[in-house]
N, C-alpha and C positions, 0 to 999 in steps of 0.2 A: 385565562394569561398565567403564562408561565415566571415562577417562582425564581432562587438564585437557585435551591436546589436540580432544578429542571435544568437550568442553561449549565449548571455543572454539570448534568449527566449527559447532554449532549455536547458538551466539549469531552467527556469521558469518549464515547459514541464512536468521537472523529479518531480519535488515538487510539482506542481498540483498534478500530478500519485499519490507520494505516498503516501500526506497531502488527498486526495480525499480518499485512500485503506484507512487508516488508523480508519475518519473520520466515514467512511460509516461500519466497523471493529467496534467499540468502538459508536456506533449507539444498532447496530445490539447483543451486547453483554446487552449494557441496557434495549431495551425492552425483551430483554428476561431471563434474570434478571443474568447472565450468570458472574459469575467473572473473573481474571486473575489467578487467584490461580489458575484458576478449565481448565485454558486453556494452562496452564502450567503445570499444569499433565495429560494430554491426550499428549499434545508432549512434553516429558519429559524431562522441561525441569525446570528453575526455572521462581519461577512469575517476581523475580527482572532484568530475561533479557525479561519475555515480556514487565511489567513500563518501561522498557529499549527505547525499538519496540517502543514502543506507543509512546514517549515521544520524541523519531525520536533520543536514544542518540545510537546504535545501529543501523547497516546499515542491512535498510529490503531489504532481498534479495525473488528473483520469489522463491526460494526453501518454507521460509516462509513465503510467501503469500498463495501459493500455499497449506501447514500444517495450515495456519488461520482458513482457508474457510473448508477444509475438516474436522481438528476437531469443527466447528463451522458446520456441516451439510452443510455448504453452496455450488451452485457453484460457480467454477469461470471463468470468461469470460474477453476477450479480444476485448474490436470491436477496428479496425479500420480503417479509415477512411481518407479521401483526406478531405483537407481544403480549407476554400471559399475561400481564395485568392491563390493558386496552382500556386508554384513558375517554371515558365519558365527558366529553364535550357543551 
């Protein structure tokens, strides 16, 4: 059974995952001089929608992550690995 500390860490991991993804997308867009307007055009959505995702005002779905990577010509890869402190059940 998970305790409050485990639940907090779970939520923290989710936030870190999303933040890391969005930060990396932003870095790449800046390096490529690629605007949110251009990404929105390619994704067939509004620039406002992209901005709200980037500001975390809209939920980031796996589909949106895949779309962003595709339209920025990126490979999207998820690495799942054991923690250093593996919990015994």
